[in-house]
N, C-alpha and C positions, 0 to 999 in steps of 0.2 A: 224496279220496285220503288215505292215511295220512301224517301229518306226521312227517318225520324230525327229531327234536328235536336241537338243537345240544348239544355237550358243555357242561354247566353250569359246569364248572371251567375252561373255556378263556377266560372273559371274556364280556362282554356285547356284542352288536351292536345298534346303534340307527340308525334312519333318522329324522331330525328328532325328533318327539315319541314315536315308536313303538319299542318293544323287540321285536326279532325272536326268536322262540322256536325256530323250525324251518322246514324247507322242505317245502312241500306238493307242488309240481310245478314242472317246468321245461320250456320249449319253445324254439322258434326265436326268439321275440320277447321273452319275459319269463320271470321266475321268480316263483312265488307263494309267499308266506311266511305262516306263522301269526304274528301279531304281537299285541302287547298295548299298550293305552294306559292309563296309570295316572294317578292324581290324589290329592289330599289326602283324608284320612278313609277310606282303604282302597278308594277308587274304582278299578275296573279294567274294561276292556272288551276282549274279544278280537275281532280283525278279520282279514280276509285282505288282504294287500298284494301287488299285482302290480307288480313293478319291472322296467322295461324293461332289457334288457342294455346295458351301457355303450357297446358298439360302435355301437349304433343312434343315439346322440346326434349323430353326424355326418350322419345322414339328415335334413336340415332339413325337407324337405317332409313326410316321414313323421312327424317329431315334431310339426310344426304340425297336421297332420291328426289325429293321435292325440289331442292335447290338446284340439283343437276339438270332436271327436266325444265325447270323455269329458266335457267340460263340458256339452254338450247332454244326454248320457245321464244326468248327475247330476240333471237336472231331472225325471226320471221318478219318480213316487211311486205305486207300485202294489204290492199284497201279493204279486203273482206275478212281480215283477222284483227281482233282487238289487240293492239300491241302492248307488250309488257315493257314499261319504261324503266323499271328499277327493281332489283332484288336486294333486300337488305335484312339486317338483323339489328335489333335494338334491345333495350332493357326489358321491353314488354313482349319480345318474341320476334319471330321471322315474319316477313311480309313481302307482298308483291305490290307494285304500283302499276296500275293500268290506265289507259286512256278512258276518260269519262264520256260515255256515249249517252247522249240525250235521246231517249226513246223508251223502249220496253222490250222485254223478251218475247220470243214467239209463243212461249207457253202462256203468257198473260194475254197476248192478242187472241189466241185461240179460246182461252177461258172467257174473255169478254164477248167474243162472237157467240159462244154457246149460251151465255147468259142473256143476250139480247136477241136471240134467234136470227141474227144476221150473220150468215156464214162468211168466212174469209173468202173473197173472190178468187177464182181459180188463177187468174192472171197475176194477182198479188202473191199467191202462194208459190207459184212457179218462179217468180222473181226472187223471192226469199230463198227458195231451194237452190237456184243456180248460184246465187251469191254465196250461200253456205258451202256448196260443193267447190266453188272456186277457191275459197279460203282453205278448205281442207286439202285440196290438191297442192297449194303452195306450201303447206306444212309438210306434206308427204315428200315433196321434191327438195327439201332442205339439204344442203351440203355443208360440211364443216370447213375449217381453214385449209385442210389438205385436199379439198374438193371431193371428199368421200361422202357418200350418202349417209345421212343420220338415221334414216328409217324410223322417223318419229310417227307414232300412232296416237291419236287423241284418246281413244278408249272411252270417252264419255260424251259422244255426240247425242244431244237431246234438245228438245225445244227450250229448256231452261238455259242452255248454253249458246243460243242463237239470239244476238241482240239486233233489234230492228231500229235503226236510227231515224230521227226526224229529217235527216239529210237524204233519205231515200236509199240507204245502203244497209244491207244485212251483213253481220259479222259473226264469225265463230269465235268463242272465247274459252277460257279455262284450260288452255294448253299448259302443260307443266304441273297439273294437279292430278290428272286422272291416274297416271301410273303410280304415283305416290299413294293415291287413295286406294288403289287395288292392293298395295302392300299393307296399308292399314287395315283393310278388310280381312286380309289373310291372318293378321296378328290379333285382330279384335273382331270376332265374328258378330255380325249384327250391328256394327257401329254405323255403317252407311246403309241407308234405305232408299228404295225407289228407283234404282238405276238398272236393275235387272231387265226391266221392260224394254230397254233400248240397247241391250247387248246383242252382239252377233252370237250364233249358236256355239261357235268354237270358244268364244270368250266366256260364255255362261257355263260351258263344260269344263273350264279351268285350263285351257290350252296354255302352255308355257310361251310359245312363240306366236305372236300375232303380227299381221302385216296390214297394209292399208285397206285390204278388202274387208276387214272387220269394220272399219269406219264407213265403207260403202254400204254394208248391210244396215248399220245404225242410222245412217243418213236416209236409207230407203224407208225405215220405219217413220222417221220424222216427216218425210214427204207424203207417205201414205196417210198419216194422221192429219196433216195440214190440209189435204185435199178431201178426205172423208169426214173430217170433224168428228172423229171417233177414235178411242184408244184401240190399238191393234192387239197387244199381248197382255195388257194390264189385267190382273185377276184380283180376287178377294184377298189373297195372301201371297207371300214371296214364293212359296213352293209351287203354287198353281201357276204363277207367272213364269217361273223357270221352266215348268213343263210345257207351257204354250210356246215359249221361245224355242225350245229344242225340237219339239215334235208336232205341234198343231199346224195343220194346213193354213196358209195365208189366204184369206178371201180375196177374190178378184176386185180390184179397186173400182172399176167401172160398174160393178154390180152393187157395191155399197154406195157409191157416189155417181149417180147417172149423169151429173153435169160434167164429169170428166170423160174425155174422149178415150176410145179404146187404144189409140196409139200411145197416149201418155200413160194409161194404165199398164200397158205391156212393158214399157220402160221401167216403171216402178217395180213391177213384179219380177223383172230380171234382177234388179238390185237386191231383192229379198229372197233370192234363191239360196237354200241352205248349203248347197254345194258351192264353196267359194271359187272353185275353178270355172263355174258357169256364170258367176256374177261379172259385173264390169270390172276390168282390171284396175281401174283408177276412178277417182271422183271426177276428173276431167272428162273421161269417156261417158260417165253417167250424165254430167251436165250437158255435153254435146248432144246426147241422145234425147234428153228432155227438150232442148231447144228445137231439135229437128222434128220431134213428134208434135210439138205445139204449133208448128207452122201449118200442119194439116188441119187443125181445127181450133184448138185453144190458143190463147194469146199470152205472151209473156209481157208483163207490165214493165214499163221503163222506170228508171230510178226516179224520175220526176213524178210519175204516177204513184209510186210507192211512198214518196215523201208526202204527197197530197193525202193519201189514205191515212198515214200516221198522224198528220196534223189534224185531220178530220176526227179521228178517234181519240187521240191523246192530247190535242192542242190545249184545251182548257186545263188539264192536269199539269202539263209542262209549264204553262204560264203561272199557275198557282205555286209550283215548286220554285220557280225563279223569284216570285214575289216573297216567298217565305225565306229564301236564302238572303235576299236583299235586306229584309227586315232583321234577320239574324245578324248579318254583318254590321248593319247600322247600330244595333243595340250593343254588340260586343266591342265596337270600336267607336266610342263617342268622340266628339271633336277634341283634338289636342291630346288624346291619350294614346295614340298609336305609337309604337316604338320607332326610333329614328333609324334603326338598322334591323336587318333580318335576325330575329332571335334564333337561338338554337337550343338543343337539349330536349329532354322529355319530361312532361309533366305527368304526375301519377294519374292513372285512369280514375281513381276515386274522386278526383276533383271535378268530375263531370257527372251530371245527372242525366240519364237517358230519357229519350222520348218525351221531352217537354213540349215539342211542337211536332205534330204528325200531320201529314198531308193526305187527304183522301185520294184513293185511286192508286195508280201504279205507274212508276217511272223507274227506268233503269238508270244507273249512274251515267251522267252525261258527258258529252264530248267537250273538248276545249272551246267549242263555239260559245259557251256561256261566258268564257273568260272575258273580263273587262266589262260586260254588260251588267254584271251583278255588283259592280263597285259603287261604293258610296263616296262621292267626291266631297271633301270638306274644304270650304273656301278659307284662304289664309286670313288670320285676324289682322286688323289694321294696326299699324304701329304709329306712335306719336313722335318717333324719332325725327321725321322731316320737319315738323313744326318746331321742335327744340333747336335743331340745326339752323333753321331760318332765323329764329330770334337771336341766337348767339352771333351769327354772322352779321346781322343788322347792327347789333351793338358794337361789334368789332369795326364795322365800316364807318360808323359815326365817329368813334373814338380815334381811329387812325386817320380819317380825313382831316379832322381838326389839328392833329399833331403835325401832319405833313404840311399843311398850309402855314402854320406858325413857323416851322423851320425854314420854309421857303422865304417867308418875309424877312426873317433875320439874316438869311444868307445873302439876299439881295442888297442889304445895307452894309455888307462887309463884315458884320459882327460874327464872331465865332459861334458855331452852332453846338451848344452843349447837348449831352444826352438827355433824353426826356426823363423827368422826375419819376422815379419808381420803376424804371425799366433799364436793363443793361443794354449796352450797345450791341446791335445785331452783328454776329460774326460773318465773315465772308464765306459763302457756301463753296464747297468743292465743285469743280467742273463736272457736270453730269456725264455719265457714261453714254456712249452712242446707243447702246442696246438697252438702256434703262427702260423699265416698264412704265407706262403712264401712271401718274400719281392718282390715288384714290381719294375720294372726299373724306374729310375728317369725321370721326364719330362724335357723339355728344360728349363722351367722357374726355376725349382729346381736346376739344374746343374749350371745355371748362377749365382745363389746367394750363392753357397756352396763353402767353401774354398777348395783349391786343395788338402790339406792334408786329408780332410774328405773323399775324393774319392780315397784313396791310393789303388794302385794295386800292388801286390807283384811282383817285377821284377824277371827275371830268375836267377839272381845271388843270392847265399845264403846271408842271413842277419844275422849278429852276434847279439845275444840277448843283450839288454842293462842291466846295473846293476839293482839289485833288487830295487823296488820302482819306477822304471821308467814305464811310461804308453805308451811309444812310439809305441810299437808293438801291442797295443790293437785294436780290430776291431772298426771302427768308428760307431757312431750312425747314422743309415740311416734315414734321415728326412722323415716324412709322405708325401706321394704323394698328391699334389694338382693339380686338373685339370686346365688346361689352355685352351685357345681358340683352340689351336692345337690338344687338346685331344678329342674334340667332334667328335663322330662318324658321319660322313657326309653321310653315306649311307641312302638312302631313304627306310624306313620300309614298304612303300606301293609300290606295283608293278603295 
């Protein structure tokens, strides 16, 4: 979904280490933000932050379940699952940090197809379905540190929770939220809407114990709707929808969508069997059966073909989103005002006005592929320090050269060589250590307060050595460099 970027002139809003750029979506449980994590050397990464509404902090059981499930879900590492990068708590509430996927939800793709009378191709729908099922199976197979099965069940498989990326990969998301949401529904009837249409019958009936076969049924609804371009159980109200989920016969897919082969239709209908013992035992078995049935007639698109489809449908909106984020960053970080180090802490949410810039169309929170490409690189300002140093060194050269020639002439005639008027005799420097670091060029402030003789530069003419005991020809002690205001690196470490 399109991010509504905050007004860049209204101040910055932060949650711990993350800077919030705009709002992606908001629901009964949480608000999702486009956020940015920055670091030294121009590092930045865009993420999606789901922050629970503050009023839910009082629901102790809900919060504990939410955090527990989120920590478990953060252990899932699979290309078809949106990873949870961090679970945290701040002054503004609890939050999840997830990878930013540049693309859109399956729900939005289906809505777009319906509005343009251009149906989602069967091959594309099958590719998305198989990716979704692969991610669900990885979650169901999760084990803990003692290698015991976790028995994680998503409980909220729906087109809204399937993200289709511009990279040609579909991912299941929102693990760690569904079970907590079911707890909130039990304590606050009517708080959450619109999910009954994707529940398994046993889940809709309030069964205490659910297993992975509940997710198989929900995934079957998603696949049925993606191929038929029609809602399966959705009715005019929650009660009617619940009745359909529990008892109404499921129409044969190939009769609703003639473009779908009977083989694929039979696989989907098995996943939608109300007797969970007759369904596929796992999402992996469901995916394998879909692939096998597609070989007989339908085709499963490759990731490259899915990427091409997403770019064709969403390419202009994704480009517009990138441009708007670039403009937002350029406006909020004018030249020379970026902090020298990563700031921390939380700014009050009242310092940000919402929805100052909104982007038409629909984009889901993007992947880290945007990282770096949205950076505004500021060139370092030119310093006048080199010119100042050059001038001072030239003066020192001219003055020291004349002084050395005069002493040489007097020395050759046998006359004693007195110290130069206005300058103390140079002390003999200590022997340099073998591991001494190479000397650094003097700064403008150092040159200005150093006697000219201390900066002696050997002139091109030969110099006659003074009598023994004289220290005139000894190397001067180079004073330690002290940084001045001109020595500060003015380059912005953030891009």
